[in-house]
N, C-alpha and C positions, 0 to 999 in steps of 0.2 A: 552687545557687540564686541566690546573690548575683551570680555571673557572668551568668547568664541575665537577671536583672533589669536589670543594668547595660547589657547589650546592647539590651534592649528599650526602655529610656528614653534611650539615646544617650550616657550618661555614660562608658561604656567607650571608645567611639570618640573622644569628646572628650579623654579622658585620653591615649590613644595619640597623638593629633595634637599635644598640647602637651608631650609627654615626649620628650626627645632620646634617651633610652635605650629607646625603644619597641620596637625590634627584639628586644633581649634579653628584655624583659618579655613580649613575645608568646610567645617560645619557652618561657619558664618557665610562663606561664599555660596554654599548651596541654599541657605535660607534667603539670600538676597538676589540670587541669580535669576535672570530672565531665561527660562528653559524652553521657550516656545519653539526654538530651533532644534530641539531634540535632546532628551535626557541622556541618551546613550553617548552623545558626543562629549559629554562631560565625565560620566562615570567610567566608561571603558578605558580612556587614557589613564585615569587615576588608578584603576585596578592593574593595568598593564605595568605601571611604574613599580609595583611591588611584586609582580609575578613574572616579569620578563627576564630573559637570560641574555647576557652580552659577553663577548670575548674579552677576557682579562689579559690584554696584551701588555699593559703597564707593568705587571708583576713579573713578566718573563716566563710565567708558567703556562703550560698547555691546559687551559681550563676555561670554563664558562661559569659566570656567577649571576646571582639574582638578588644581591644585597642592596639594590637601589643606589649603588655608588658608581654607576657608569660614568665615564668622562662626559663633560658637558657636550662635546661635539656629537656624542652618540644619542643624547637626549633631545637636543634641539634639532628640529627638522622632521618631527613626526615619529621618531623611534625606528628609523630604518634598520639600525644595527641590532635591534632586539628580536628575539625569537621566543615563542610561547613555551618551549621546553628545553631542557638541557640537551636532550638528544638532537633536536633540530639545530641548536646553536653549535654543537660539536660537529655535526655533519656539514654545516655551512662554512665554518671557519677553521676547523681542525680535522678535516676528513683524512688527511695523511697520517694522523695520529689519533684516530677516533677512540681507540680503546683506552688510551691514557686520559684523554679529555673526559670521556664518559665514565671513567672509573671501572672499565671492564677488564683491565689487565689483571685484576685480582681474581676474576672469575675462572674457575677451574674447568677448562674445556679439554676433555679427554677423548681420545680416539685418533683415527687415522685420517689424514687429508692429503690430496694430491700435491706432490712437490714439483710444481711445474718448472722450477728453475734448475733442477738437477739434469745432468746429461743423460742419465739412465732413467727409464720409467720406474717410479717408485712412489710409495706413500709414506709420509712421516708422521711422527707424533711430536708433541711439544707445543710450541707457540705458533698457531696458524696466522695467516695474514688477517688484517682487520675485517675485510669483507667476508671471510669465512667465519671469523669469530662471531660476527653479528648474525650469521645465518647457519648455525651449527646443524640444524635439521637437514639442510641442503648439502653441506660440504663435509661434515664429520661422520665417519663410519666407525663401527665398533671394532672391526678387525681389518687386518691388512688384506685378507682375501676379498672382503666386501668392497674395500676401497679400490683395489686393483681391478676387480670385475666391473665396477662402475665407470672408472676413469681411464683404465689402461687395458681394456679387454683384448686389444690387439697385441699385447706384449706378454708372453708367457713367463718372462723372467721377473716381472714386477713383484710378485709375491716374495721371491727369494731376496730380491734387492731391498725389500721393505722389512726383512727380518721375519717373515712369516714362514709357515711350513711349506716346503716344496710340494708342488702338485705334479703328479705323474703326467707327463705330456702324452695325450692319446695319439698324437701324430708323429711321435718320435721314430717309430718303426716304418712309417710310410715313405714311399719314394717320391721325389720331386725333381723337376728339371732344373739343374744348376746352370742356367744360361750365363751367369755373370763370370764364372771362373772355369770350372772343369768342362763345361759344355757336355755334360752327361747327366745321368740320373743318380741321385744319392739318397741314402736313408740314414744320414748322420744326425738327425734331430735338429739340424741347423737351418731348416727351411725359413724363408722370409715370413714375417708376421702375417702379411696378407694371405699367404698360402695356408698357414696354420689356422687362420680364422675361417677359411673356406676350403677345407680339405677335400670335399666332394668335387670341387671344381679343379683344384690344382694338384692333388696328391693321389697316389696309386698304391695298391696293396702289393704289387709285384714289380720287379725291375723290368720284366718283359713288357708289361702293360704301359709303364712309364715311357720306355724307349720307343715302343711302337707308336705311341701317341705323339711324342715330341721330337723324335729323331728318325723319321721314316724314310728320308730321302737318301739316295746314293748309298755310300758305305757307312753313313752315320749310325745306322742301327747296330751294325756289328761293333763299332767303336763304343757305342753306348752301353751295350750289355757286357763289355769287357770290364771285369772288376777293377775299380780304381783307375780306369783309363789305361790299363796295361794291355798286353797282347790279347787277342780274342780267346775266349774260354774254349775248352775242349767240348763242352756240352752246354746246351741252352739252360738258362736259369728258370725257364718256364716249366711248371709241372706237366704241361701238355706238350709232348715231344714229337708226335707223329704228324707228318704233312706229306702232300703229294709231290712226287718227283715226276713231272709230266714227261720228261724225256724218257724215263725208264718205265713209265706207266705203272708205277707202284707207289707204295707208301714207305717212307723212310723216317728215321729219327733225326732230331736236330742235334747233331754232334759231329765231331771231327774224328775220323778213324775208320776202321774197317766196317763193313756192313753189319748191321742195318743203318749205320750212320750215312747220312746223305749231305753232310755239311750243315753248318748253322743255317737255320731258316731265315728268310727275309721278312721284312715287316708286313708284306702283303700276303704271306702264306697263312692259310687257315690251319690252326693246330688242333690236334685231337689227343685224347688221353690214351687211346689204344689203337693197335693196328687194325682191328676189326671195324672199329668206328670210322676210321679214316677211309677204309676201303668201301664200307657201306654207303658213306655220304658222297664219295666222289668217283669211285671206280667199280660200281656195282656190276658193270658189264664185263669186267676182267676177272674171270674165275680164278686166275693165278695170284691175284693181289694178296689174298689172305695168307698165302704161303710166305710172303715177305721177301725182301731183297737179300736172301741169304746165299 
C-alpha cells in the first residue's frame, strides 16, 4: 500500500532519482513488493523516469532533456511535465522555436517556399518558418515556378519577383475593360489578376469585341474604341467593316470620310467582312445594294 501511494504521488520516483544506490534499491523493492495491484503500476513509472523528456528551463536554453535530472516539481505529481519523445516535448513547450529545440536548424532545407509576409507575391529560399521546415514535402518546392504555380497562381509577377525566369504572359495582348481608371478597353498587359486567371470570361481578342461587350450604351462605344481615350478614330479597329445603313438601304463601311464610309458603326450593328456578304444577309431584295454607296 505504501509503495503504491509513493508511486502515485511521485515521491518514489523522486527518491530513486536522488539516491545513488537506486539500482540495488529497485531490485530489493521489487523482490519485497506486493504487486497484486498491478505490475505495470510499478514498472512503467520507473521506465518513464529514464526515458521521458522535460523542458530544461533552468539552463536558459531552448531544449528538452531526458537525463533524469528534472526539477523535483516536475517529478512529483505523476510526471505531468514529461513527454515520451523529444519532438513531443519541443512541440508542447517550445513550439515558437521548435527547430532550435529539436535540433532541426542544422537541417539543410533547400527549395522555394511562399513568403506570406512580403507585400508582393513571391517565393523565397533560405530559412523557412518552423511549420514549413517540419513539413517540407508540403511547403518546399524545387523551383520558383513550381512554388508560384502552387501558392500564387493568381499573380503572374510572382516568378519574376522570386528571381525565376520570366514567363510570357499569354494574356498580355488581350483586351480588358479598365473600369477603375480609363473606363475603356486596354491591352497593356496590366489586367487585374482575376481577369488574367479567367481570360475566357473577362478578356477579348479585339478592341471592338471588348468595347461592344462592356461599353455598348449611348456614346460609350465610340469613346471606347478611340485609341487611348483620344478623339474617335477615322476607321473601325474591327477587321469586319461593313454594316447596313437602313436610311440609305445599302451597306457602308465603318469609317469617317467619303463614301463608302457611313460613320463608325454602333455597338448594335452587325458587321461583315465584305459588301457582298452584308447585302446578301440583310438587303437581298435590293438589287442595287452590291453596287455600293459610291
